[in-house]
MOPAC internal coordinates of N, CA, C and O (Angstrom, degrees):
PM7 1SCF
backbone

  N    0.0000 0     0.00 0     0.00 0    0    0    0
  C    1.2927 1     0.00 0     0.00 0    1    0    0
  C    1.5300 1   106.14 1     0.00 0    2    1    0
  O    1.2310 1   118.26 1   130.77 1    3    2    1
  N    1.3756 1   120.92 1   -49.23 1    3    2    1
  C    1.4859 1   125.04 1  -174.42 1    5    3    2
  C    1.6843 1   106.63 1   -58.55 1    6    5    3
  O    1.2310 1   123.30 1   138.64 1    7    6    5
  N    1.3622 1   111.28 1   -41.36 1    7    6    5
  C    1.4735 1   118.91 1  -178.88 1    9    7    6
  C    1.5830 1   110.62 1   -58.91 1   10    9    7
  O    1.2310 1   122.48 1   139.16 1   11   10    9
  N    1.3531 1   112.85 1   -40.84 1   11   10    9
  C    1.4399 1   119.37 1  -178.90 1   13   11   10
  C    1.5687 1   109.99 1   -67.86 1   14   13   11
  O    1.2310 1   120.36 1   138.97 1   15   14   13
  N    1.3649 1   116.92 1   -41.03 1   15   14   13
  C    1.4559 1   121.06 1   178.92 1   17   15   14
  C    1.6209 1   107.33 1   -63.24 1   18   17   15
  O    1.2310 1   123.21 1   133.52 1   19   18   17
  N    1.3315 1   111.45 1   -46.48 1   19   18   17
  C    1.5039 1   114.15 1  -178.97 1   21   19   18
  C    1.4990 1   112.82 1   -56.63 1   22   21   19
  O    1.2310 1   119.70 1   134.69 1   23   22   21
  N    1.3936 1   118.18 1   -45.31 1   23   22   21
  C    1.4448 1   117.18 1  -178.65 1   25   23   22
  C    1.5740 1   105.07 1   -69.21 1   26   25   23
  O    1.2310 1   114.39 1   137.86 1   27   26   25
  N    1.2400 1   128.24 1   -42.14 1   27   26   25
  C    1.3564 1   123.14 1   177.75 1   29   27   26
  C    1.5052 1   116.02 1   -50.57 1   30   29   27
  O    1.2310 1   124.49 1   134.09 1   31   30   29
  N    1.4670 1   108.98 1   -45.91 1   31   30   29
  C    1.5299 1   114.12 1   178.56 1   33   31   30
  C    1.4864 1   108.79 1   -62.73 1   34   33   31
  O    1.2310 1   120.03 1   139.10 1   35   34   33
  N    1.3560 1   117.54 1   -40.90 1   35   34   33
  C    1.5042 1   112.69 1   177.89 1   37   35   34
  C    1.5076 1   115.95 1   -62.14 1   38   37   35
  O    1.2310 1   120.14 1   143.42 1   39   38   37
  N    1.3244 1   117.34 1   -36.58 1   39   38   37
  C    1.4721 1   122.67 1  -174.71 1   41   39   38
  C    1.6214 1   103.36 1   -69.99 1   42   41   39
  O    1.2310 1   120.09 1   133.64 1   43   42   41
  N    1.3625 1   117.43 1   -46.36 1   43   42   41
  C    1.4233 1   117.28 1   175.87 1   45   43   42
  C    1.4615 1   115.62 1   -57.31 1   46   45   43
  O    1.2310 1   120.13 1   133.23 1   47   46   45
  N    1.3492 1   117.36 1   -46.77 1   47   46   45
  C    1.4475 1   120.95 1   178.30 1   49   47   46
  C    1.6218 1   109.30 1   -64.00 1   50   49   47
  O    1.2310 1   118.09 1   139.88 1   51   50   49
  N    1.2838 1   121.25 1   -40.12 1   51   50   49
  C    1.4088 1   122.02 1   176.69 1   53   51   50
  C    1.4948 1   111.65 1   -57.56 1   54   53   51
  O    1.2310 1   120.53 1   123.74 1   55   54   53
  N    1.3501 1   116.59 1   -56.26 1   55   54   53
  C    1.4801 1   119.93 1  -178.26 1   57   55   54
  C    1.4048 1   108.81 1   -59.65 1   58   57   55
  O    1.2310 1   116.92 1   136.43 1   59   58   57
  N    1.3199 1   123.46 1   -43.57 1   59   58   57
  C    1.4465 1   126.59 1  -179.12 1   61   59   58
  C    1.5426 1   114.47 1   -59.97 1   62   61   59
  O    1.2310 1   122.59 1   144.60 1   63   62   61
  N    1.3996 1   112.65 1   -35.40 1   63   62   61
  C    1.4867 1   120.19 1   177.30 1   65   63   62
  C    1.5554 1   109.03 1   -67.43 1   66   65   63
  O    1.2310 1   123.23 1   134.29 1   67   66   65
  N    1.3465 1   111.41 1   -45.71 1   67   66   65
  C    1.4823 1   115.58 1  -171.51 1   69   67   66
  C    1.6197 1   108.70 1   -69.15 1   70   69   67
  O    1.2310 1   119.96 1   146.27 1   71   70   69
  N    1.4424 1   117.67 1   -33.73 1   71   70   69
  C    1.3830 1   120.63 1   177.00 1   73   71   70
  C    1.5362 1   110.68 1   -67.33 1   74   73   71
  O    1.2310 1   120.74 1   136.73 1   75   74   73
  N    1.3551 1   116.20 1   -43.27 1   75   74   73
  C    1.4396 1   123.93 1  -176.86 1   77   75   74
  C    1.5422 1   106.53 1   -59.69 1   78   77   75
  O    1.2310 1   120.88 1   126.62 1   79   78   77
  N    1.3241 1   115.93 1   -53.38 1   79   78   77
  C    1.4865 1   117.07 1  -178.27 1   81   79   78
  C    1.5178 1   112.89 1   -67.05 1   82   81   79
  O    1.2310 1   118.80 1   153.59 1   83   82   81
  N    1.2797 1   119.89 1   -26.41 1   83   82   81
  C    1.5147 1   122.59 1   169.88 1   85   83   82
  C    1.4681 1   111.92 1   -62.73 1   86   85   83
  O    1.2310 1   120.30 1   139.93 1   87   86   85
  N    1.3229 1   117.04 1   -40.07 1   87   86   85
  C    1.4551 1   119.12 1   179.36 1   89   87   86
  C    1.5246 1   108.98 1   -73.07 1   90   89   87
  O    1.2310 1   120.58 1   136.03 1   91   90   89
  N    1.2813 1   116.50 1   -43.97 1   91   90   89
  C    1.4837 1   116.98 1   176.56 1   93   91   90
  C    1.4621 1   113.75 1   -60.25 1   94   93   91
  O    1.2310 1   117.00 1   139.08 1   95   94   93
  N    1.2192 1   123.31 1   -40.92 1   95   94   93
  C    1.4894 1   129.61 1   179.59 1   97   95   94
  C    1.4883 1   110.49 1   -69.44 1   98   97   95
  O    1.2310 1   119.58 1   141.18 1   99   98   97
  N    1.3378 1   118.41 1   -38.82 1   99   98   97
  C    1.4801 1   124.16 1   178.65 1  101   99   98
  C    1.4151 1   113.51 1   -70.07 1  102  101   99
  O    1.2310 1   119.96 1   147.51 1  103  102  101
  N    1.2784 1   117.69 1   -32.49 1  103  102  101
  C    1.5651 1   123.51 1   179.54 1  105  103  102
  C    1.4535 1   106.62 1   -82.62 1  106  105  103
  O    1.2310 1   114.18 1   150.54 1  107  106  105
  N    1.3382 1   128.63 1   -29.46 1  107  106  105
  C    1.3955 1   130.75 1  -171.92 1  109  107  106
  C    1.5691 1   111.93 1   -80.84 1  110  109  107
  O    1.2310 1   119.04 1   161.30 1  111  110  109
  N    1.3018 1   119.44 1   -18.70 1  111  110  109
  C    1.3968 1   115.18 1  -175.93 1  113  111  110
  C    1.5602 1   108.60 1    95.32 1  114  113  111
  O    1.2310 1   121.59 1   -23.06 1  115  114  113
  N    1.3185 1   114.56 1   156.94 1  115  114  113
  C    1.5461 1   121.84 1  -171.03 1  117  115  114
  C    1.6200 1   107.08 1   -70.08 1  118  117  115
  O    1.2310 1   120.56 1   135.63 1  119  118  117
  N    1.3027 1   116.53 1   -44.37 1  119  118  117
  C    1.4789 1   114.40 1  -175.04 1  121  119  118
  C    1.5279 1   109.98 1   -70.13 1  122  121  119
  O    1.2310 1   121.37 1   130.13 1  123  122  121
  N    1.2594 1   114.99 1   -49.87 1  123  122  121
  C    1.4929 1   115.56 1  -179.94 1  125  123  122
  C    1.5249 1   116.09 1   -62.02 1  126  125  123
  O    1.2310 1   124.27 1   144.20 1  127  126  125
  N    1.4365 1   109.42 1   -35.80 1  127  126  125
  C    1.5567 1   115.73 1  -179.46 1  129  127  126
  C    1.7057 1   105.21 1   -65.78 1  130  129  127
  O    1.2310 1   121.29 1   143.09 1  131  130  129
  N    1.2770 1   115.15 1   -36.91 1  131  130  129
  C    1.5458 1   117.20 1  -179.28 1  133  131  130
  C    1.5615 1   109.18 1   -64.41 1  134  133  131
  O    1.2310 1   120.35 1   139.42 1  135  134  133
  N    1.2940 1   116.93 1   -40.58 1  135  134  133
  C    1.4127 1   120.69 1   179.35 1  137  135  134
  C    1.5605 1   113.35 1   -68.22 1  138  137  135
  O    1.2310 1   123.55 1   138.68 1  139  138  137
  N    1.4189 1   110.79 1   -41.32 1  139  138  137
  C    1.5675 1   115.16 1   178.36 1  141  139  138
  C    1.5752 1   109.33 1   -66.78 1  142  141  139
  O    1.2310 1   121.13 1   143.46 1  143  142  141
  N    1.3861 1   115.45 1   -36.54 1  143  142  141
  C    1.4732 1   118.33 1   179.27 1  145  143  142
  C    1.5181 1   113.99 1   -61.49 1  146  145  143
  O    1.2310 1   122.83 1   140.70 1  147  146  145
  N    1.4034 1   112.17 1   -39.30 1  147  146  145
  C    1.4707 1   119.47 1   174.74 1  149  147  146
  C    1.3703 1   114.81 1   -57.45 1  150  149  147
  O    1.2310 1   120.31 1   133.73 1  151  150  149
  N    1.3394 1   117.02 1   -46.27 1  151  150  149
  C    1.5107 1   124.14 1   177.14 1  153  151  150
  C    1.5418 1   110.91 1   -61.69 1  154  153  151
  O    1.2310 1   121.77 1   127.64 1  155  154  153
  N    1.3194 1   114.21 1   -52.36 1  155  154  153
  C    1.3894 1   116.79 1   177.34 1  157  155  154
  C    1.5426 1   115.88 1   -52.99 1  158  157  155
  O    1.2310 1   122.49 1   135.89 1  159  158  157
  N    1.3938 1   112.84 1   -44.11 1  159  158  157
  C    1.4742 1   116.88 1  -178.86 1  161  159  158
  C    1.4734 1   114.13 1   -63.31 1  162  161  159
  O    1.2310 1   122.76 1   142.17 1  163  162  161
  N    1.4299 1   112.31 1   -37.83 1  163  162  161
  C    1.4206 1   115.70 1   177.46 1  165  163  162
  C    1.5949 1   113.91 1   -59.79 1  166  165  163
  O    1.2310 1   120.62 1   140.90 1  167  166  165
  N    1.3726 1   116.41 1   -39.10 1  167  166  165
  C    1.3801 1   119.50 1  -177.77 1  169  167  166
  C    1.4188 1   111.97 1   -71.35 1  170  169  167
  O    1.2310 1   120.16 1   141.80 1  171  170  169
  N    1.3430 1   117.30 1   -38.20 1  171  170  169
  C    1.3180 1   128.79 1   174.69 1  173  171  170
  C    1.6939 1   112.00 1   -58.21 1  174  173  171
  O    1.2310 1   121.25 1   130.86 1  175  174  173
  N    1.2419 1   115.22 1   -49.14 1  175  174  173
  C    1.4426 1   121.57 1   172.16 1  177  175  174
  C    1.5780 1   112.47 1   -57.25 1  178  177  175
  O    1.2310 1   122.70 1   133.40 1  179  178  177
  N    1.4062 1   112.43 1   -46.60 1  179  178  177
  C    1.4630 1   113.52 1  -176.89 1  181  179  178
  C    1.6218 1   106.32 1   -62.21 1  182  181  179
  O    1.2310 1   121.58 1   135.66 1  183  182  181
  N    1.3507 1   114.58 1   -44.34 1  183  182  181
  C    1.4967 1   114.03 1   176.30 1  185  183  182
  C    1.4068 1   116.84 1   -59.48 1  186  185  183
  O    1.2310 1   120.30 1   137.06 1  187  186  185
  N    1.2549 1   117.03 1   -42.94 1  187  186  185
  C    1.5819 1   118.33 1   176.39 1  189  187  186
  C    1.4647 1   111.53 1   -62.87 1  190  189  187
  O    1.2310 1   117.56 1   147.45 1  191  190  189
  N    1.2925 1   122.25 1   -32.55 1  191  190  189
  C    1.4972 1   126.07 1   178.70 1  193  191  190
  C    1.5189 1   111.37 1   -69.84 1  194  193  191
  O    1.2310 1   122.08 1   146.57 1  195  194  193
  N    1.4022 1   113.62 1   -33.43 1  195  194  193
  C    1.5173 1   118.31 1   177.13 1  197  195  194
  C    1.4849 1   108.15 1   -68.02 1  198  197  195
  O    1.2310 1   119.90 1   133.17 1  199  198  197
  N    1.3898 1   117.80 1   -46.83 1  199  198  197
  C    1.4649 1   123.14 1  -178.16 1  201  199  198
  C    1.5119 1   109.12 1   -61.55 1  202  201  199
  O    1.2310 1   118.00 1   135.88 1  203  202  201
  N    1.3433 1   121.42 1   -44.12 1  203  202  201
  C    1.4599 1   123.80 1  -176.57 1  205  203  202
  C    1.5931 1   107.64 1   -62.73 1  206  205  203
  O    1.2310 1   121.11 1   134.89 1  207  206  205
  N    1.3832 1   115.49 1   -45.11 1  207  206  205
  C    1.5001 1   117.12 1   177.38 1  209  207  206
  C    1.4229 1   112.12 1   -62.51 1  210  209  207
  O    1.2310 1   117.80 1   141.48 1  211  210  209
  N    1.2961 1   121.80 1   -38.52 1  211  210  209
  C    1.4877 1   125.06 1   171.57 1  213  211  210
  C    1.5080 1   115.56 1   -57.07 1  214  213  211
  O    1.2310 1   120.93 1   136.51 1  215  214  213
  N    1.2868 1   115.83 1   -43.49 1  215  214  213
  C    1.4616 1   125.53 1  -178.44 1  217  215  214
  C    1.5181 1   104.57 1   -68.06 1  218  217  215
  O    1.2310 1   118.71 1   134.97 1  219  218  217
  N    1.2094 1   120.07 1   -45.03 1  219  218  217
  C    1.5033 1   122.29 1   178.14 1  221  219  218
  C    1.4649 1   116.38 1   -56.70 1  222  221  219
  O    1.2310 1   123.23 1   133.47 1  223  222  221
  N    1.4925 1   111.40 1   -46.53 1  223  222  221
  C    1.4536 1   116.92 1   177.61 1  225  223  222
  C    1.4714 1   115.36 1   -61.94 1  226  225  223
  O    1.2310 1   121.36 1   134.55 1  227  226  225
  N    1.3469 1   115.00 1   -45.45 1  227  226  225
  C    1.5815 1   124.17 1   173.49 1  229  227  226
  C    1.5286 1   110.25 1   -53.71 1  230  229  227
  O    1.2310 1   119.46 1   132.56 1  231  230  229
  N    1.3968 1   118.63 1   -47.44 1  231  230  229
  C    1.4737 1   121.22 1  -177.06 1  233  231  230
  C    1.4406 1   106.56 1   -66.43 1  234  233  231
  O    1.2310 1   115.44 1   137.62 1  235  234  233
  N    1.3300 1   126.26 1   -42.38 1  235  234  233
  C    1.4348 1   122.83 1  -177.31 1  237  235  234
  C    1.5396 1   116.58 1   -66.91 1  238  237  235
  O    1.2310 1   122.74 1   153.30 1  239  238  237
  N    1.4891 1   112.35 1   -26.70 1  239  238  237
  C    1.4209 1   115.47 1   174.16 1  241  239  238
  C    1.4103 1   114.70 1   -68.26 1  242  241  239
  O    1.2310 1   119.89 1   155.51 1  243  242  241
  N    1.3756 1   117.81 1   -24.49 1  243  242  241
  C    1.4143 1   124.64 1  -170.97 1  245  243  242
  C    1.5159 1   117.77 1    85.94 1  246  245  243
  O    1.2310 1   121.37 1   177.62 1  247  246  245
  N    1.3911 1   114.99 1    -2.38 1  247  246  245
  C    1.5282 1   116.59 1   175.77 1  249  247  246
  C    1.5318 1   110.54 1   -72.23 1  250  249  247
  O    1.2310 1   120.16 1   -25.08 1  251  250  249
  N    1.2344 1   117.30 1   154.92 1  251  250  249
  C    1.4515 1   121.08 1   171.87 1  253  251  250
  C    1.4606 1   110.42 1   -82.00 1  254  253  251
  O    1.2310 1   118.62 1   -24.61 1  255  254  253
  N    1.3933 1   120.24 1   155.39 1  255  254  253
  C    1.4345 1   120.69 1  -178.39 1  257  255  254
  C    1.4983 1   112.28 1   -55.58 1  258  257  255
  O    1.2310 1   115.36 1   146.91 1  259  258  257
  N    1.2809 1   126.40 1   -33.09 1  259  258  257
  C    1.3921 1   123.20 1  -174.77 1  261  259  258
  C    1.5233 1   113.17 1   -77.08 1  262  261  259
  O    1.2310 1   121.81 1   159.15 1  263  262  261
  N    1.2560 1   114.13 1   -20.85 1  263  262  261
  C    1.5350 1   118.68 1   178.67 1  265  263  262
  C    1.6001 1   109.67 1    89.10 1  266  265  263
  O    1.2310 1   120.01 1  -159.96 1  267  266  265
  N    1.3453 1   117.58 1    20.04 1  267  266  265
  C    1.4218 1   117.79 1  -177.84 1  269  267  266
  C    1.5170 1   110.44 1  -110.49 1  270  269  267
  O    1.2310 1   119.68 1   -37.60 1  271  270  269
  N    1.3219 1   118.21 1   142.40 1  271  270  269
  C    1.3846 1   120.40 1   178.65 1  273  271  270
  C    1.4350 1   112.35 1  -137.96 1  274  273  271
  O    1.2310 1   117.79 1   -58.39 1  275  274  273
  N    1.3853 1   121.81 1   121.61 1  275  274  273
  C    1.3959 1   119.46 1  -179.38 1  277  275  274
  C    1.5189 1   107.96 1   -94.98 1  278  277  275
  O    1.2310 1   121.94 1   -42.43 1  279  278  277
  N    1.3055 1   113.89 1   137.57 1  279  278  277
  C    1.4853 1   118.98 1   174.47 1  281  279  278
  C    1.5966 1   109.87 1  -152.86 1  282  281  279
  O    1.2310 1   125.92 1   -23.73 1  283  282  281
  N    1.2497 1   106.22 1   156.27 1  283  282  281
  C    1.4499 1   115.59 1   175.58 1  285  283  282
  C    1.3887 1   111.11 1  -132.56 1  286  285  283
  O    1.2310 1   120.92 1   -52.75 1  287  286  285
  N    1.3697 1   115.84 1   127.25 1  287  286  285
  C    1.4105 1   121.31 1  -175.94 1  289  287  286
  C    1.4990 1   113.15 1  -119.81 1  290  289  287
  O    1.2310 1   118.80 1   -20.25 1  291  290  289
  N    1.2162 1   119.89 1   159.75 1  291  290  289
  C    1.5019 1   124.76 1  -177.15 1  293  291  290
  C    1.5890 1   109.05 1    91.76 1  294  293  291
  O    1.2310 1   121.62 1    11.96 1  295  294  293
  N    1.2124 1   114.51 1  -168.04 1  295  294  293
  C    1.3838 1   126.95 1   179.75 1  297  295  294
  C    1.4125 1   113.23 1   -89.58 1  298  297  295
  O    1.2310 1   120.14 1   -58.39 1  299  298  297
  N    1.4512 1   117.34 1   121.61 1  299  298  297
  C    1.5894 1   118.57 1  -177.47 1  301  299  298
  C    1.4608 1   106.65 1  -115.22 1  302  301  299
  O    1.2310 1   121.50 1   -53.22 1  303  302  301
  N    1.3357 1   114.74 1   126.78 1  303  302  301
  C    1.4607 1   116.08 1   177.05 1  305  303  302
  C    1.5152 1   107.78 1  -115.48 1  306  305  303
  O    1.2310 1   122.58 1   -77.07 1  307  306  305
  N    1.2557 1   112.66 1   102.93 1  307  306  305
  C    1.5425 1   118.61 1  -173.35 1  309  307  306
  C    1.4621 1   113.88 1   108.99 1  310  309  307
  O    1.2310 1   123.83 1     5.44 1  311  310  309
  N    1.3451 1   110.26 1  -174.56 1  311  310  309
  C    1.4898 1   117.82 1  -173.60 1  313  311  310
  C    1.5294 1   115.11 1   -70.79 1  314  313  311
  O    1.2310 1   117.44 1   -30.35 1  315  314  313
  N    1.1715 1   122.48 1   149.65 1  315  314  313
  C    1.4363 1   128.46 1   177.86 1  317  315  314
  C    1.5477 1   110.59 1  -127.26 1  318  317  315
  O    1.2310 1   121.26 1   -53.88 1  319  318  317
  N    1.3599 1   115.20 1   126.12 1  319  318  317
  C    1.4438 1   117.84 1  -178.76 1  321  319  318
  C    1.4886 1   107.31 1  -123.33 1  322  321  319
  O    1.2310 1   121.38 1   -57.18 1  323  322  321
  N    1.3766 1   114.96 1   122.82 1  323  322  321
  C    1.4619 1   126.20 1   171.67 1  325  323  322
  C    1.5411 1   107.60 1  -103.93 1  326  325  323
  O    1.2310 1   122.11 1   -53.76 1  327  326  325
  N    1.3043 1   113.56 1   126.24 1  327  326  325
  C    1.5082 1   116.95 1   179.45 1  329  327  326
  C    1.5087 1   111.80 1  -134.09 1  330  329  327
  O    1.2310 1   123.15 1   -24.73 1  331  330  329
  N    1.2622 1   111.56 1   155.27 1  331  330  329
  C    1.5212 1   116.76 1   177.52 1  333  331  330
  C    1.5845 1   103.01 1  -132.12 1  334  333  331
  O    1.2310 1   125.29 1   -20.60 1  335  334  333
  N    1.3287 1   107.44 1   159.40 1  335  334  333
  C    1.4435 1   119.86 1  -179.62 1  337  335  334
  C    1.4951 1   114.13 1    41.45 1  338  337  335
  O    1.2310 1   119.45 1  -125.87 1  339  338  337
  N    1.2998 1   118.66 1    54.13 1  339  338  337
  C    1.4453 1   118.35 1   179.27 1  341  339  338
  C    1.4648 1   110.30 1   -96.09 1  342  341  339
  O    1.2310 1   117.50 1   -43.19 1  343  342  341
  N    1.2245 1   122.36 1   136.81 1  343  342  341
  C    1.3664 1   128.86 1   179.29 1  345  343  342
  C    1.5546 1   112.43 1  -120.25 1  346  345  343
  O    1.2310 1   121.33 1   -44.02 1  347  346  345
  N    1.3893 1   115.06 1   135.98 1  347  346  345
  C    1.5073 1   110.04 1  -176.26 1  349  347  346
  C    1.4799 1   110.98 1    86.54 1  350  349  347
  O    1.2310 1   121.83 1     1.12 1  351  350  349
  N    1.3967 1   114.11 1  -178.88 1  351  350  349
  C    1.3651 1   122.58 1  -176.31 1  353  351  350
  C    1.5465 1   108.95 1   -85.90 1  354  353  351
  O    1.2310 1   116.73 1   -28.15 1  355  354  353
  N    1.2664 1   123.82 1   151.85 1  355  354  353
  C    1.3526 1   126.45 1   170.55 1  357  355  354
  C    1.6180 1   109.36 1  -102.31 1  358  357  355
  O    1.2310 1   122.50 1   -66.66 1  359  358  357
  N    1.2805 1   112.81 1   113.34 1  359  358  357
  C    1.4723 1   115.26 1  -177.17 1  361  359  358
  C    1.4967 1   116.22 1   -94.75 1  362  361  359
  O    1.2310 1   120.95 1   -21.66 1  363  362  361
  N    1.2807 1   115.78 1   158.34 1  363  362  361
  C    1.5450 1   115.96 1   173.84 1  365  363  362
  C    1.4338 1   103.32 1   135.06 1  366  365  363
  O    1.2310 1   119.28 1   -17.25 1  367  366  365
  N    1.1873 1   118.99 1   162.75 1  367  366  365
  C    1.6079 1   124.57 1  -179.55 1  369  367  366
  C    1.5496 1   108.56 1   -63.34 1  370  369  367
  O    1.2310 1   125.38 1   -42.76 1  371  370  369
  N    1.1943 1   107.27 1   137.24 1  371  370  369
  C    1.6179 1   109.71 1   170.10 1  373  371  370
  C    1.6192 1   111.46 1   -82.67 1  374  373  371
  O    1.2310 1   121.66 1   -32.77 1  375  374  373
  N    1.1952 1   114.42 1   147.23 1  375  374  373
  C    1.4797 1   117.29 1   174.28 1  377  375  374
  C    1.5379 1   113.13 1   -53.48 1  378  377  375
  O    1.2310 1   121.54 1   -29.66 1  379  378  377
  N    1.4273 1   114.65 1   150.34 1  379  378  377
  C    1.5134 1   111.19 1  -177.16 1  381  379  378
  C    1.4882 1   109.64 1   -65.87 1  382  381  379
  O    1.2310 1   122.90 1   -40.56 1  383  382  381
  N    1.2708 1   112.05 1   139.44 1  383  382  381
  C    1.4889 1   120.86 1  -177.39 1  385  383  382
  C    1.5412 1   117.32 1    78.19 1  386  385  383
  O    1.2310 1   121.71 1  -175.63 1  387  386  385
  N    1.3444 1   114.34 1     4.37 1  387  386  385
  C    1.5654 1   116.39 1  -176.85 1  389  387  386
  C    1.5166 1   105.80 1   -89.00 1  390  389  387
  O    1.2310 1   119.98 1   -21.06 1  391  390  389
  N    1.2772 1   117.64 1   158.94 1  391  390  389
  C    1.3975 1   121.35 1   173.18 1  393  391  390
  C    1.4346 1   112.40 1  -114.00 1  394  393  391
  O    1.2310 1   119.10 1   -45.16 1  395  394  393
  N    1.4314 1   119.33 1   134.84 1  395  394  393
  C    1.5115 1   120.05 1  -179.27 1  397  395  394
  C    1.4738 1   106.22 1   -89.12 1  398  397  395
  O    1.2310 1   122.51 1   -50.15 1  399  398  397
  N    1.2907 1   112.79 1   129.85 1  399  398  397
  C    1.4456 1   116.27 1   177.97 1  401  399  398
  C    1.6013 1   103.94 1  -128.52 1  402  401  399
  O    1.2310 1   122.88 1   -57.34 1  403  402  401
  N    1.3771 1   112.08 1   122.66 1  403  402  401
  C    1.4764 1   123.70 1   174.33 1  405  403  402
  C    1.4361 1   113.74 1  -166.06 1  406  405  403
  O    1.2310 1   120.22 1   -11.88 1  407  406  405
  N    1.2647 1   117.19 1   168.12 1  407  406  405
  C    1.3548 1   122.34 1  -175.21 1  409  407  406
  C    1.5422 1   106.19 1   -90.76 1  410  409  407
  O    1.2310 1   118.35 1   -65.69 1  411  410  409
  N    1.2871 1   120.76 1   114.31 1  411  410  409
  C    1.4383 1   123.39 1  -171.99 1  413  411  410
  C    1.5521 1   110.87 1   -63.94 1  414  413  411
  O    1.2310 1   118.47 1   167.99 1  415  414  413
  N    1.3921 1   120.53 1   -12.01 1  415  414  413
  C    1.4131 1   116.53 1  -175.95 1  417  415  414
  C    1.5724 1   107.51 1   -90.97 1  418  417  415
  O    1.2310 1   118.43 1  -179.54 1  419  418  417
  N    1.3385 1   120.60 1     0.46 1  419  418  417
  C    1.4949 1   121.31 1  -170.24 1  421  419  418
  C    1.5396 1   103.73 1   -90.29 1  422  421  419
  O    1.2310 1   120.10 1   180.00 1  423  422  421

């Protein structure tokens, strides 16, 4: 749900920006709008270059984009489950010797 809201906010902001720039360019006249668009384009290009360089640096480090890394250390005897965004109880037999830990009220 939160992702859907974020996408809609981005779409509304994008459409609003395009409409606002259209109004500014229409009121400025063709010659002045052309010059302003060139300046805006240069700044957008510089911003895109900065994002690309950052992406390359992150990729070279081997980190994922979100900054999360799952790891298990020590000695593991039996199956290991790592889960995300789990709702409700997880049913099924526990591995032998494993301890079940959860909130009984969930």
